[in-house]
mmCIF file of the protein (N, C-alpha, C, O) and its ligand, coordinates in Angstrom:
data_MODEL
# 
_entry.id   MODEL 
# 
loop_
_entity.id 
_entity.type 
_entity.pdbx_number_of_molecules 
1 polymer     1 
2 non-polymer 1 
# 
_entity_poly.entity_id                      1 
_entity_poly.type                           'polypeptide(L)' 
_entity_poly.nstd_linkage                   no 
_entity_poly.nstd_monomer                   no 
_entity_poly.pdbx_seq_one_letter_code       MASSCPECGANVGVGNKPMAGEIVQCPDCGTELEVKNLQPLELAVAPAEEEDWGE 
_entity_poly.pdbx_seq_one_letter_code_can   MASSCPECGANVGVGNKPMAGEIVQCPDCGTELEVKNLQPLELAVAPAEEEDWGE 
_entity_poly.pdbx_strand_id                 A 
# 
loop_
_entity_poly_seq.entity_id 
_entity_poly_seq.num 
_entity_poly_seq.mon_id 
_entity_poly_seq.hetero 
1 1  MET n 
1 2  ALA n 
1 3  SER n 
1 4  SER n 
1 5  CYS n 
1 6  PRO n 
1 7  GLU n 
1 8  CYS n 
1 9  GLY n 
1 10 ALA n 
1 11 ASN n 
1 12 VAL n 
1 13 GLY n 
1 14 VAL n 
1 15 GLY n 
1 16 ASN n 
1 17 LYS n 
1 18 PRO n 
1 19 MET n 
1 20 ALA n 
1 21 GLY n 
1 22 GLU n 
1 23 ILE n 
1 24 VAL n 
1 25 GLN n 
1 26 CYS n 
1 27 PRO n 
1 28 ASP n 
1 29 CYS n 
1 30 GLY n 
1 31 THR n 
1 32 GLU n 
1 33 LEU n 
1 34 GLU n 
1 35 VAL n 
1 36 LYS n 
1 37 ASN n 
1 38 LEU n 
1 39 GLN n 
1 40 PRO n 
1 41 LEU n 
1 42 GLU n 
1 43 LEU n 
1 44 ALA n 
1 45 VAL n 
1 46 ALA n 
1 47 PRO n 
1 48 ALA n 
1 49 GLU n 
1 50 GLU n 
1 51 GLU n 
1 52 ASP n 
1 53 TRP n 
1 54 GLY n 
1 55 GLU n 
# 
loop_
_struct_asym.id 
_struct_asym.entity_id 
A 1 
B 2 
# 
loop_
_chem_comp.id 
_chem_comp.type 
_chem_comp.mon_nstd_flag 
ALA 'L-peptide linking' y 
ASN 'L-peptide linking' y 
ASP 'L-peptide linking' y 
CYS 'L-peptide linking' y 
GLN 'L-peptide linking' y 
GLU 'L-peptide linking' y 
GLY 'peptide linking'   y 
ILE 'L-peptide linking' y 
LEU 'L-peptide linking' y 
LYS 'L-peptide linking' y 
MET 'L-peptide linking' y 
PRO 'L-peptide linking' y 
SER 'L-peptide linking' y 
THR 'L-peptide linking' y 
TRP 'L-peptide linking' y 
VAL 'L-peptide linking' y 
ZN  non-polymer         . 
# 
_pdbx_entity_nonpoly.entity_id   2 
_pdbx_entity_nonpoly.name        ? 
_pdbx_entity_nonpoly.comp_id     ZN 
# 
_pdbx_nonpoly_scheme.asym_id         B 
_pdbx_nonpoly_scheme.entity_id       2 
_pdbx_nonpoly_scheme.mon_id          ZN 
_pdbx_nonpoly_scheme.ndb_seq_num     1 
_pdbx_nonpoly_scheme.pdb_seq_num     101 
_pdbx_nonpoly_scheme.auth_seq_num    101 
_pdbx_nonpoly_scheme.pdb_mon_id      ZN 
_pdbx_nonpoly_scheme.auth_mon_id     ZN 
_pdbx_nonpoly_scheme.pdb_strand_id   A 
_pdbx_nonpoly_scheme.pdb_ins_code    . 
# 
loop_
_atom_site.group_PDB 
_atom_site.id 
_atom_site.type_symbol 
_atom_site.label_atom_id 
_atom_site.label_alt_id 
_atom_site.label_comp_id 
_atom_site.label_asym_id 
_atom_site.label_entity_id 
_atom_site.label_seq_id 
_atom_site.pdbx_PDB_ins_code 
_atom_site.Cartn_x 
_atom_site.Cartn_y 
_atom_site.Cartn_z 
_atom_site.occupancy 
_atom_site.B_iso_or_equiv 
_atom_site.pdbx_formal_charge 
_atom_site.auth_seq_id 
_atom_site.auth_comp_id 
_atom_site.auth_asym_id 
_atom_site.auth_atom_id 
_atom_site.pdbx_PDB_model_num 
ATOM   1   N  N  . MET A 1 1  ? 83.097 56.561 30.783 1.00 0.00 ? 1   MET A N  1 
ATOM   2   C  CA . MET A 1 1  ? 81.874 56.402 30.428 1.00 0.00 ? 1   MET A CA 1 
ATOM   3   C  C  . MET A 1 1  ? 81.030 57.838 30.256 1.00 0.00 ? 1   MET A C  1 
ATOM   4   O  O  . MET A 1 1  ? 81.419 58.862 30.817 1.00 0.00 ? 1   MET A O  1 
ATOM   5   N  N  . ALA A 1 2  ? 79.968 57.804 29.514 1.00 0.00 ? 2   ALA A N  1 
ATOM   6   C  CA . ALA A 1 2  ? 79.258 59.071 29.352 1.00 0.00 ? 2   ALA A CA 1 
ATOM   7   C  C  . ALA A 1 2  ? 77.832 58.725 28.996 1.00 0.00 ? 2   ALA A C  1 
ATOM   8   O  O  . ALA A 1 2  ? 77.536 57.646 28.483 1.00 0.00 ? 2   ALA A O  1 
ATOM   9   N  N  . SER A 1 3  ? 76.961 59.670 29.281 1.00 0.00 ? 3   SER A N  1 
ATOM   10  C  CA . SER A 1 3  ? 75.536 59.623 28.910 1.00 0.00 ? 3   SER A CA 1 
ATOM   11  C  C  . SER A 1 3  ? 75.166 60.832 28.298 1.00 0.00 ? 3   SER A C  1 
ATOM   12  O  O  . SER A 1 3  ? 76.069 61.636 28.067 1.00 0.00 ? 3   SER A O  1 
ATOM   13  N  N  . SER A 1 4  ? 73.893 61.144 27.961 1.00 0.00 ? 4   SER A N  1 
ATOM   14  C  CA . SER A 1 4  ? 73.443 62.330 27.478 1.00 0.00 ? 4   SER A CA 1 
ATOM   15  C  C  . SER A 1 4  ? 72.571 63.139 28.564 1.00 0.00 ? 4   SER A C  1 
ATOM   16  O  O  . SER A 1 4  ? 71.822 62.605 29.382 1.00 0.00 ? 4   SER A O  1 
ATOM   17  N  N  . CYS A 1 5  ? 72.807 64.569 28.421 1.00 0.00 ? 5   CYS A N  1 
ATOM   18  C  CA . CYS A 1 5  ? 72.217 65.244 29.409 1.00 0.00 ? 5   CYS A CA 1 
ATOM   19  C  C  . CYS A 1 5  ? 70.685 65.378 29.036 1.00 0.00 ? 5   CYS A C  1 
ATOM   20  O  O  . CYS A 1 5  ? 70.292 65.662 27.905 1.00 0.00 ? 5   CYS A O  1 
ATOM   21  N  N  . PRO A 1 6  ? 69.827 65.128 30.181 1.00 0.00 ? 6   PRO A N  1 
ATOM   22  C  CA . PRO A 1 6  ? 68.387 65.044 29.848 1.00 0.00 ? 6   PRO A CA 1 
ATOM   23  C  C  . PRO A 1 6  ? 67.872 66.475 29.565 1.00 0.00 ? 6   PRO A C  1 
ATOM   24  O  O  . PRO A 1 6  ? 66.814 66.641 28.959 1.00 0.00 ? 6   PRO A O  1 
ATOM   25  N  N  . GLU A 1 7  ? 68.528 67.374 29.950 1.00 0.00 ? 7   GLU A N  1 
ATOM   26  C  CA . GLU A 1 7  ? 68.171 68.818 29.614 1.00 0.00 ? 7   GLU A CA 1 
ATOM   27  C  C  . GLU A 1 7  ? 68.514 69.307 28.233 1.00 0.00 ? 7   GLU A C  1 
ATOM   28  O  O  . GLU A 1 7  ? 67.657 69.895 27.573 1.00 0.00 ? 7   GLU A O  1 
ATOM   29  N  N  . CYS A 1 8  ? 69.740 69.090 27.754 1.00 0.00 ? 8   CYS A N  1 
ATOM   30  C  CA . CYS A 1 8  ? 70.122 69.520 26.494 1.00 0.00 ? 8   CYS A CA 1 
ATOM   31  C  C  . CYS A 1 8  ? 70.498 68.562 25.500 1.00 0.00 ? 8   CYS A C  1 
ATOM   32  O  O  . CYS A 1 8  ? 70.529 68.884 24.313 1.00 0.00 ? 8   CYS A O  1 
ATOM   33  N  N  . GLY A 1 9  ? 70.831 67.230 25.951 1.00 0.00 ? 9   GLY A N  1 
ATOM   34  C  CA . GLY A 1 9  ? 71.216 66.244 25.013 1.00 0.00 ? 9   GLY A CA 1 
ATOM   35  C  C  . GLY A 1 9  ? 72.692 66.249 24.861 1.00 0.00 ? 9   GLY A C  1 
ATOM   36  O  O  . GLY A 1 9  ? 73.201 65.465 24.059 1.00 0.00 ? 9   GLY A O  1 
ATOM   37  N  N  . ALA A 1 10 ? 73.464 67.101 25.592 1.00 0.00 ? 10  ALA A N  1 
ATOM   38  C  CA . ALA A 1 10 ? 74.925 66.973 25.364 1.00 0.00 ? 10  ALA A CA 1 
ATOM   39  C  C  . ALA A 1 10 ? 75.627 65.795 25.950 1.00 0.00 ? 10  ALA A C  1 
ATOM   40  O  O  . ALA A 1 10 ? 75.167 65.218 26.935 1.00 0.00 ? 10  ALA A O  1 
ATOM   41  N  N  . ASN A 1 11 ? 76.712 65.435 25.374 1.00 0.00 ? 11  ASN A N  1 
ATOM   42  C  CA . ASN A 1 11 ? 77.356 64.296 26.024 1.00 0.00 ? 11  ASN A CA 1 
ATOM   43  C  C  . ASN A 1 11 ? 78.112 64.670 27.235 1.00 0.00 ? 11  ASN A C  1 
ATOM   44  O  O  . ASN A 1 11 ? 78.980 65.542 27.280 1.00 0.00 ? 11  ASN A O  1 
ATOM   45  N  N  . VAL A 1 12 ? 77.698 63.922 28.229 1.00 0.00 ? 12  VAL A N  1 
ATOM   46  C  CA . VAL A 1 12 ? 78.107 64.184 29.694 1.00 0.00 ? 12  VAL A CA 1 
ATOM   47  C  C  . VAL A 1 12 ? 79.061 62.949 30.200 1.00 0.00 ? 12  VAL A C  1 
ATOM   48  O  O  . VAL A 1 12 ? 78.639 61.802 30.345 1.00 0.00 ? 12  VAL A O  1 
ATOM   49  N  N  . GLY A 1 13 ? 80.301 63.328 30.426 1.00 0.00 ? 13  GLY A N  1 
ATOM   50  C  CA . GLY A 1 13 ? 81.096 62.302 30.896 1.00 0.00 ? 13  GLY A CA 1 
ATOM   51  C  C  . GLY A 1 13 ? 81.050 62.116 32.365 1.00 0.00 ? 13  GLY A C  1 
ATOM   52  O  O  . GLY A 1 13 ? 80.892 63.110 33.074 1.00 0.00 ? 13  GLY A O  1 
ATOM   53  N  N  . VAL A 1 14 ? 81.181 60.849 32.933 1.00 0.00 ? 14  VAL A N  1 
ATOM   54  C  CA . VAL A 1 14 ? 81.023 60.574 34.270 1.00 0.00 ? 14  VAL A CA 1 
ATOM   55  C  C  . VAL A 1 14 ? 82.270 59.825 34.739 1.00 0.00 ? 14  VAL A C  1 
ATOM   56  O  O  . VAL A 1 14 ? 82.211 59.258 35.831 1.00 0.00 ? 14  VAL A O  1 
ATOM   57  N  N  . GLY A 1 15 ? 83.341 59.772 34.051 1.00 0.00 ? 15  GLY A N  1 
ATOM   58  C  CA . GLY A 1 15 ? 84.555 59.038 34.580 1.00 0.00 ? 15  GLY A CA 1 
ATOM   59  C  C  . GLY A 1 15 ? 84.387 57.549 34.189 1.00 0.00 ? 15  GLY A C  1 
ATOM   60  O  O  . GLY A 1 15 ? 83.479 57.078 33.503 1.00 0.00 ? 15  GLY A O  1 
ATOM   61  N  N  . ASN A 1 16 ? 85.391 56.918 34.732 1.00 0.00 ? 16  ASN A N  1 
ATOM   62  C  CA . ASN A 1 16 ? 85.587 55.535 34.350 1.00 0.00 ? 16  ASN A CA 1 
ATOM   63  C  C  . ASN A 1 16 ? 84.785 54.586 35.341 1.00 0.00 ? 16  ASN A C  1 
ATOM   64  O  O  . ASN A 1 16 ? 84.488 53.419 35.083 1.00 0.00 ? 16  ASN A O  1 
ATOM   65  N  N  . LYS A 1 17 ? 84.474 55.280 36.540 1.00 0.00 ? 17  LYS A N  1 
ATOM   66  C  CA . LYS A 1 17 ? 83.765 54.269 37.520 1.00 0.00 ? 17  LYS A CA 1 
ATOM   67  C  C  . LYS A 1 17 ? 82.694 55.160 38.299 1.00 0.00 ? 17  LYS A C  1 
ATOM   68  O  O  . LYS A 1 17 ? 82.802 55.458 39.488 1.00 0.00 ? 17  LYS A O  1 
ATOM   69  N  N  . PRO A 1 18 ? 81.623 55.551 37.446 1.00 0.00 ? 18  PRO A N  1 
ATOM   70  C  CA . PRO A 1 18 ? 80.645 56.346 38.055 1.00 0.00 ? 18  PRO A CA 1 
ATOM   71  C  C  . PRO A 1 18 ? 79.930 55.512 39.200 1.00 0.00 ? 18  PRO A C  1 
ATOM   72  O  O  . PRO A 1 18 ? 79.889 54.285 39.114 1.00 0.00 ? 18  PRO A O  1 
ATOM   73  N  N  . MET A 1 19 ? 79.388 56.158 40.228 1.00 0.00 ? 19  MET A N  1 
ATOM   74  C  CA . MET A 1 19 ? 78.753 55.580 41.279 1.00 0.00 ? 19  MET A CA 1 
ATOM   75  C  C  . MET A 1 19 ? 77.330 56.156 41.273 1.00 0.00 ? 19  MET A C  1 
ATOM   76  O  O  . MET A 1 19 ? 77.064 57.309 40.933 1.00 0.00 ? 19  MET A O  1 
ATOM   77  N  N  . ALA A 1 20 ? 76.444 55.239 41.684 1.00 0.00 ? 20  ALA A N  1 
ATOM   78  C  CA . ALA A 1 20 ? 74.955 55.783 41.704 1.00 0.00 ? 20  ALA A CA 1 
ATOM   79  C  C  . ALA A 1 20 ? 74.893 56.795 42.740 1.00 0.00 ? 20  ALA A C  1 
ATOM   80  O  O  . ALA A 1 20 ? 75.428 56.694 43.844 1.00 0.00 ? 20  ALA A O  1 
ATOM   81  N  N  . GLY A 1 21 ? 74.103 57.928 42.258 1.00 0.00 ? 21  GLY A N  1 
ATOM   82  C  CA . GLY A 1 21 ? 73.948 59.054 43.203 1.00 0.00 ? 21  GLY A CA 1 
ATOM   83  C  C  . GLY A 1 21 ? 74.928 60.118 42.979 1.00 0.00 ? 21  GLY A C  1 
ATOM   84  O  O  . GLY A 1 21 ? 74.712 61.266 43.369 1.00 0.00 ? 21  GLY A O  1 
ATOM   85  N  N  . GLU A 1 22 ? 76.195 59.714 42.251 1.00 0.00 ? 22  GLU A N  1 
ATOM   86  C  CA . GLU A 1 22 ? 77.130 60.789 42.016 1.00 0.00 ? 22  GLU A CA 1 
ATOM   87  C  C  . GLU A 1 22 ? 76.466 62.092 41.247 1.00 0.00 ? 22  GLU A C  1 
ATOM   88  O  O  . GLU A 1 22 ? 75.578 62.022 40.397 1.00 0.00 ? 22  GLU A O  1 
ATOM   89  N  N  . ILE A 1 23 ? 77.035 63.185 41.691 1.00 0.00 ? 23  ILE A N  1 
ATOM   90  C  CA . ILE A 1 23 ? 76.461 64.337 40.929 1.00 0.00 ? 23  ILE A CA 1 
ATOM   91  C  C  . ILE A 1 23 ? 77.656 64.789 39.863 1.00 0.00 ? 23  ILE A C  1 
ATOM   92  O  O  . ILE A 1 23 ? 78.833 64.930 40.197 1.00 0.00 ? 23  ILE A O  1 
ATOM   93  N  N  . VAL A 1 24 ? 77.178 64.976 38.618 1.00 0.00 ? 24  VAL A N  1 
ATOM   94  C  CA . VAL A 1 24 ? 78.141 65.565 37.747 1.00 0.00 ? 24  VAL A CA 1 
ATOM   95  C  C  . VAL A 1 24 ? 77.383 66.862 37.129 1.00 0.00 ? 24  VAL A C  1 
ATOM   96  O  O  . VAL A 1 24 ? 76.177 67.046 37.288 1.00 0.00 ? 24  VAL A O  1 
ATOM   97  N  N  . GLN A 1 25 ? 78.136 67.640 36.490 1.00 0.00 ? 25  GLN A N  1 
ATOM   98  C  CA . GLN A 1 25 ? 77.578 68.748 35.889 1.00 0.00 ? 25  GLN A CA 1 
ATOM   99  C  C  . GLN A 1 25 ? 77.652 68.838 34.317 1.00 0.00 ? 25  GLN A C  1 
ATOM   100 O  O  . GLN A 1 25 ? 78.733 68.732 33.738 1.00 0.00 ? 25  GLN A O  1 
ATOM   101 N  N  . CYS A 1 26 ? 76.609 69.012 33.728 1.00 0.00 ? 26  CYS A N  1 
ATOM   102 C  CA . CYS A 1 26 ? 76.721 69.123 32.312 1.00 0.00 ? 26  CYS A CA 1 
ATOM   103 C  C  . CYS A 1 26 ? 77.625 70.275 31.864 1.00 0.00 ? 26  CYS A C  1 
ATOM   104 O  O  . CYS A 1 26 ? 77.514 71.428 32.281 1.00 0.00 ? 26  CYS A O  1 
ATOM   105 N  N  . PRO A 1 27 ? 78.521 69.855 30.985 1.00 0.00 ? 27  PRO A N  1 
ATOM   106 C  CA . PRO A 1 27 ? 79.519 70.961 30.533 1.00 0.00 ? 27  PRO A CA 1 
ATOM   107 C  C  . PRO A 1 27 ? 78.907 71.948 29.585 1.00 0.00 ? 27  PRO A C  1 
ATOM   108 O  O  . PRO A 1 27 ? 79.487 72.986 29.268 1.00 0.00 ? 27  PRO A O  1 
ATOM   109 N  N  . ASP A 1 28 ? 77.598 71.570 29.091 1.00 0.00 ? 28  ASP A N  1 
ATOM   110 C  CA . ASP A 1 28 ? 77.053 72.504 27.985 1.00 0.00 ? 28  ASP A CA 1 
ATOM   111 C  C  . ASP A 1 28 ? 76.078 73.579 28.796 1.00 0.00 ? 28  ASP A C  1 
ATOM   112 O  O  . ASP A 1 28 ? 76.172 74.804 28.714 1.00 0.00 ? 28  ASP A O  1 
ATOM   113 N  N  . CYS A 1 29 ? 75.171 72.877 29.557 1.00 0.00 ? 29  CYS A N  1 
ATOM   114 C  CA . CYS A 1 29 ? 73.969 73.800 30.069 1.00 0.00 ? 29  CYS A CA 1 
ATOM   115 C  C  . CYS A 1 29 ? 74.271 74.016 31.497 1.00 0.00 ? 29  CYS A C  1 
ATOM   116 O  O  . CYS A 1 29 ? 73.587 74.845 32.097 1.00 0.00 ? 29  CYS A O  1 
ATOM   117 N  N  . GLY A 1 30 ? 75.365 73.270 32.231 1.00 0.00 ? 30  GLY A N  1 
ATOM   118 C  CA . GLY A 1 30 ? 75.454 73.493 33.543 1.00 0.00 ? 30  GLY A CA 1 
ATOM   119 C  C  . GLY A 1 30 ? 74.509 72.893 34.616 1.00 0.00 ? 30  GLY A C  1 
ATOM   120 O  O  . GLY A 1 30 ? 74.602 73.110 35.824 1.00 0.00 ? 30  GLY A O  1 
ATOM   121 N  N  . THR A 1 31 ? 73.691 72.198 34.076 1.00 0.00 ? 31  THR A N  1 
ATOM   122 C  CA . THR A 1 31 ? 72.707 71.514 34.936 1.00 0.00 ? 31  THR A CA 1 
ATOM   123 C  C  . THR A 1 31 ? 73.440 70.371 35.779 1.00 0.00 ? 31  THR A C  1 
ATOM   124 O  O  . THR A 1 31 ? 74.196 69.547 35.264 1.00 0.00 ? 31  THR A O  1 
ATOM   125 N  N  . GLU A 1 32 ? 73.143 70.420 37.060 1.00 0.00 ? 32  GLU A N  1 
ATOM   126 C  CA . GLU A 1 32 ? 73.660 69.252 37.931 1.00 0.00 ? 32  GLU A CA 1 
ATOM   127 C  C  . GLU A 1 32 ? 72.870 68.050 37.715 1.00 0.00 ? 32  GLU A C  1 
ATOM   128 O  O  . GLU A 1 32 ? 71.650 68.062 37.874 1.00 0.00 ? 32  GLU A O  1 
ATOM   129 N  N  . LEU A 1 33 ? 73.472 67.077 37.381 1.00 0.00 ? 33  LEU A N  1 
ATOM   130 C  CA . LEU A 1 33 ? 72.889 65.794 36.900 1.00 0.00 ? 33  LEU A CA 1 
ATOM   131 C  C  . LEU A 1 33 ? 73.257 64.666 38.024 1.00 0.00 ? 33  LEU A C  1 
ATOM   132 O  O  . LEU A 1 33 ? 74.338 64.705 38.611 1.00 0.00 ? 33  LEU A O  1 
ATOM   133 N  N  . GLU A 1 34 ? 72.352 63.733 38.260 1.00 0.00 ? 34  GLU A N  1 
ATOM   134 C  CA . GLU A 1 34 ? 72.567 62.728 39.230 1.00 0.00 ? 34  GLU A CA 1 
ATOM   135 C  C  . GLU A 1 34 ? 72.627 61.362 38.539 1.00 0.00 ? 34  GLU A C  1 
ATOM   136 O  O  . GLU A 1 34 ? 71.722 61.033 37.773 1.00 0.00 ? 34  GLU A O  1 
ATOM   137 N  N  . VAL A 1 35 ? 73.679 60.552 38.790 1.00 0.00 ? 35  VAL A N  1 
ATOM   138 C  CA . VAL A 1 35 ? 73.843 59.203 38.221 1.00 0.00 ? 35  VAL A CA 1 
ATOM   139 C  C  . VAL A 1 35 ? 72.622 58.394 38.920 1.00 0.00 ? 35  VAL A C  1 
ATOM   140 O  O  . VAL A 1 35 ? 72.665 58.003 40.086 1.00 0.00 ? 35  VAL A O  1 
ATOM   141 N  N  . LYS A 1 36 ? 71.524 58.199 38.036 1.00 0.00 ? 36  LYS A N  1 
ATOM   142 C  CA . LYS A 1 36 ? 70.359 57.394 38.556 1.00 0.00 ? 36  LYS A CA 1 
ATOM   143 C  C  . LYS A 1 36 ? 70.535 55.939 38.440 1.00 0.00 ? 36  LYS A C  1 
ATOM   144 O  O  . LYS A 1 36 ? 70.031 55.203 39.288 1.00 0.00 ? 36  LYS A O  1 
ATOM   145 N  N  . ASN A 1 37 ? 71.250 55.443 37.399 1.00 0.00 ? 37  ASN A N  1 
ATOM   146 C  CA . ASN A 1 37 ? 71.460 54.071 37.205 1.00 0.00 ? 37  ASN A CA 1 
ATOM   147 C  C  . ASN A 1 37 ? 72.778 53.869 36.366 1.00 0.00 ? 37  ASN A C  1 
ATOM   148 O  O  . ASN A 1 37 ? 73.209 54.719 35.588 1.00 0.00 ? 37  ASN A O  1 
ATOM   149 N  N  . LEU A 1 38 ? 73.314 52.767 36.587 1.00 0.00 ? 38  LEU A N  1 
ATOM   150 C  CA . LEU A 1 38 ? 74.625 52.429 35.972 1.00 0.00 ? 38  LEU A CA 1 
ATOM   151 C  C  . LEU A 1 38 ? 74.493 51.517 34.902 1.00 0.00 ? 38  LEU A C  1 
ATOM   152 O  O  . LEU A 1 38 ? 75.230 51.694 33.933 1.00 0.00 ? 38  LEU A O  1 
ATOM   153 N  N  . GLN A 1 39 ? 73.665 50.539 34.890 1.00 0.00 ? 39  GLN A N  1 
ATOM   154 C  CA . GLN A 1 39 ? 73.471 49.585 33.646 1.00 0.00 ? 39  GLN A CA 1 
ATOM   155 C  C  . GLN A 1 39 ? 71.939 49.696 33.274 1.00 0.00 ? 39  GLN A C  1 
ATOM   156 O  O  . GLN A 1 39 ? 71.062 49.227 34.000 1.00 0.00 ? 39  GLN A O  1 
ATOM   157 N  N  . PRO A 1 40 ? 71.725 50.252 32.268 1.00 0.00 ? 40  PRO A N  1 
ATOM   158 C  CA . PRO A 1 40 ? 72.621 51.212 31.504 1.00 0.00 ? 40  PRO A CA 1 
ATOM   159 C  C  . PRO A 1 40 ? 72.723 52.434 32.260 1.00 0.00 ? 40  PRO A C  1 
ATOM   160 O  O  . PRO A 1 40 ? 72.009 52.702 33.226 1.00 0.00 ? 40  PRO A O  1 
ATOM   161 N  N  . LEU A 1 41 ? 73.711 53.227 31.752 1.00 0.00 ? 41  LEU A N  1 
ATOM   162 C  CA . LEU A 1 41 ? 74.138 54.457 32.354 1.00 0.00 ? 41  LEU A CA 1 
ATOM   163 C  C  . LEU A 1 41 ? 72.891 55.620 32.169 1.00 0.00 ? 41  LEU A C  1 
ATOM   164 O  O  . LEU A 1 41 ? 72.520 56.005 31.060 1.00 0.00 ? 41  LEU A O  1 
ATOM   165 N  N  . GLU A 1 42 ? 72.385 56.046 33.304 1.00 0.00 ? 42  GLU A N  1 
ATOM   166 C  CA . GLU A 1 42 ? 71.265 56.981 33.092 1.00 0.00 ? 42  GLU A CA 1 
ATOM   167 C  C  . GLU A 1 42 ? 71.419 58.185 33.992 1.00 0.00 ? 42  GLU A C  1 
ATOM   168 O  O  . GLU A 1 42 ? 71.805 58.056 35.154 1.00 0.00 ? 42  GLU A O  1 
ATOM   169 N  N  . LEU A 1 43 ? 71.140 59.263 33.500 1.00 0.00 ? 43  LEU A N  1 
ATOM   170 C  CA . LEU A 1 43 ? 71.409 60.593 34.249 1.00 0.00 ? 43  LEU A CA 1 
ATOM   171 C  C  . LEU A 1 43 ? 69.939 61.152 34.341 1.00 0.00 ? 43  LEU A C  1 
ATOM   172 O  O  . LEU A 1 43 ? 69.119 60.970 33.441 1.00 0.00 ? 43  LEU A O  1 
ATOM   173 N  N  . ALA A 1 44 ? 69.669 61.854 35.511 1.00 0.00 ? 44  ALA A N  1 
ATOM   174 C  CA . ALA A 1 44 ? 68.575 62.662 35.739 1.00 0.00 ? 44  ALA A CA 1 
ATOM   175 C  C  . ALA A 1 44 ? 68.926 63.915 36.298 1.00 0.00 ? 44  ALA A C  1 
ATOM   176 O  O  . ALA A 1 44 ? 70.017 63.929 36.867 1.00 0.00 ? 44  ALA A O  1 
ATOM   177 N  N  . VAL A 1 45 ? 68.222 65.062 36.279 1.00 0.00 ? 45  VAL A N  1 
ATOM   178 C  CA . VAL A 1 45 ? 68.519 66.222 36.792 1.00 0.00 ? 45  VAL A CA 1 
ATOM   179 C  C  . VAL A 1 45 ? 68.465 66.223 38.366 1.00 0.00 ? 45  VAL A C  1 
ATOM   180 O  O  . VAL A 1 45 ? 67.444 65.919 38.983 1.00 0.00 ? 45  VAL A O  1 
ATOM   181 N  N  . ALA A 1 46 ? 69.471 66.534 38.871 1.00 0.00 ? 46  ALA A N  1 
ATOM   182 C  CA . ALA A 1 46 ? 69.659 66.279 40.340 1.00 0.00 ? 46  ALA A CA 1 
ATOM   183 C  C  . ALA A 1 46 ? 68.637 67.262 41.110 1.00 0.00 ? 46  ALA A C  1 
ATOM   184 O  O  . ALA A 1 46 ? 68.514 68.444 40.792 1.00 0.00 ? 46  ALA A O  1 
ATOM   185 N  N  . PRO A 1 47 ? 67.952 66.678 42.105 1.00 0.00 ? 47  PRO A N  1 
ATOM   186 C  CA . PRO A 1 47 ? 66.900 67.434 42.947 1.00 0.00 ? 47  PRO A CA 1 
ATOM   187 C  C  . PRO A 1 47 ? 67.718 68.631 43.654 1.00 0.00 ? 47  PRO A C  1 
ATOM   188 O  O  . PRO A 1 47 ? 68.903 68.519 43.969 1.00 0.00 ? 47  PRO A O  1 
ATOM   189 N  N  . ALA A 1 48 ? 67.050 69.633 43.836 1.00 0.00 ? 48  ALA A N  1 
ATOM   190 C  CA . ALA A 1 48 ? 67.441 70.797 44.566 1.00 0.00 ? 48  ALA A CA 1 
ATOM   191 C  C  . ALA A 1 48 ? 67.756 70.521 45.936 1.00 0.00 ? 48  ALA A C  1 
ATOM   192 O  O  . ALA A 1 48 ? 66.872 70.326 46.770 1.00 0.00 ? 48  ALA A O  1 
ATOM   193 N  N  . GLU A 1 49 ? 68.958 70.498 46.200 1.00 0.00 ? 49  GLU A N  1 
ATOM   194 C  CA . GLU A 1 49 ? 69.202 70.140 47.921 1.00 0.00 ? 49  GLU A CA 1 
ATOM   195 C  C  . GLU A 1 49 ? 68.871 71.315 48.658 1.00 0.00 ? 49  GLU A C  1 
ATOM   196 O  O  . GLU A 1 49 ? 68.431 72.332 48.124 1.00 0.00 ? 49  GLU A O  1 
ATOM   197 N  N  . GLU A 1 50 ? 69.076 71.187 49.870 1.00 0.00 ? 50  GLU A N  1 
ATOM   198 C  CA . GLU A 1 50 ? 68.830 72.242 50.894 1.00 0.00 ? 50  GLU A CA 1 
ATOM   199 C  C  . GLU A 1 50 ? 69.964 73.382 50.721 1.00 0.00 ? 50  GLU A C  1 
ATOM   200 O  O  . GLU A 1 50 ? 70.940 73.519 51.459 1.00 0.00 ? 50  GLU A O  1 
ATOM   201 N  N  . GLU A 1 51 ? 69.649 74.150 49.628 1.00 0.00 ? 51  GLU A N  1 
ATOM   202 C  CA . GLU A 1 51 ? 70.639 75.197 49.426 1.00 0.00 ? 51  GLU A CA 1 
ATOM   203 C  C  . GLU A 1 51 ? 70.127 76.430 50.006 1.00 0.00 ? 51  GLU A C  1 
ATOM   204 O  O  . GLU A 1 51 ? 68.948 76.599 50.316 1.00 0.00 ? 51  GLU A O  1 
ATOM   205 N  N  . ASP A 1 52 ? 71.176 77.391 50.158 1.00 0.00 ? 52  ASP A N  1 
ATOM   206 C  CA . ASP A 1 52 ? 70.772 78.636 50.732 1.00 0.00 ? 52  ASP A CA 1 
ATOM   207 C  C  . ASP A 1 52 ? 70.286 79.536 49.624 1.00 0.00 ? 52  ASP A C  1 
ATOM   208 O  O  . ASP A 1 52 ? 71.122 80.012 48.855 1.00 0.00 ? 52  ASP A O  1 
ATOM   209 N  N  . TRP A 1 53 ? 69.038 79.803 49.480 1.00 0.00 ? 53  TRP A N  1 
ATOM   210 C  CA . TRP A 1 53 ? 68.463 80.525 48.313 1.00 0.00 ? 53  TRP A CA 1 
ATOM   211 C  C  . TRP A 1 53 ? 68.510 82.000 48.707 1.00 0.00 ? 53  TRP A C  1 
ATOM   212 O  O  . TRP A 1 53 ? 68.140 82.828 47.875 1.00 0.00 ? 53  TRP A O  1 
ATOM   213 N  N  . GLY A 1 54 ? 68.913 82.375 49.853 1.00 0.00 ? 54  GLY A N  1 
ATOM   214 C  CA . GLY A 1 54 ? 69.123 83.858 50.204 1.00 0.00 ? 54  GLY A CA 1 
ATOM   215 C  C  . GLY A 1 54 ? 67.829 84.758 50.214 1.00 0.00 ? 54  GLY A C  1 
ATOM   216 O  O  . GLY A 1 54 ? 67.748 85.932 49.851 1.00 0.00 ? 54  GLY A O  1 
ATOM   217 N  N  . GLU A 1 55 ? 66.783 83.900 50.738 1.00 0.00 ? 55  GLU A N  1 
ATOM   218 C  CA . GLU A 1 55 ? 65.543 84.671 50.856 1.00 0.00 ? 55  GLU A CA 1 
ATOM   219 C  C  . GLU A 1 55 ? 65.254 84.957 52.248 1.00 0.00 ? 55  GLU A C  1 
ATOM   220 O  O  . GLU A 1 55 ? 64.248 85.599 52.550 1.00 0.00 ? 55  GLU A O  1 
HETATM 221 ZN ZN . ZN  B 2 .  ? 73.003 69.863 29.520 1.00 0.00 2 101 ZN  A ZN 1 
# 
C-alpha cells in the first residue's frame, strides 16, 4: 500500500499491512509520517516525540 506525503506529495509505501500509528519515513523529503487512518490510507506528519534536542 502507499499514500502520498503531506509535505512533498511523494509516493510513500507503507508495506502490505500498515498499522495505525506506524511511523514511516518519506523517501523523498525524509519527513517522518504517521499512519493516521487505514481506510482510506492517510498519512500525517509525525509529532515530534521526546527527542534529545541537545539543548
Ligand atoms: Zn515527503
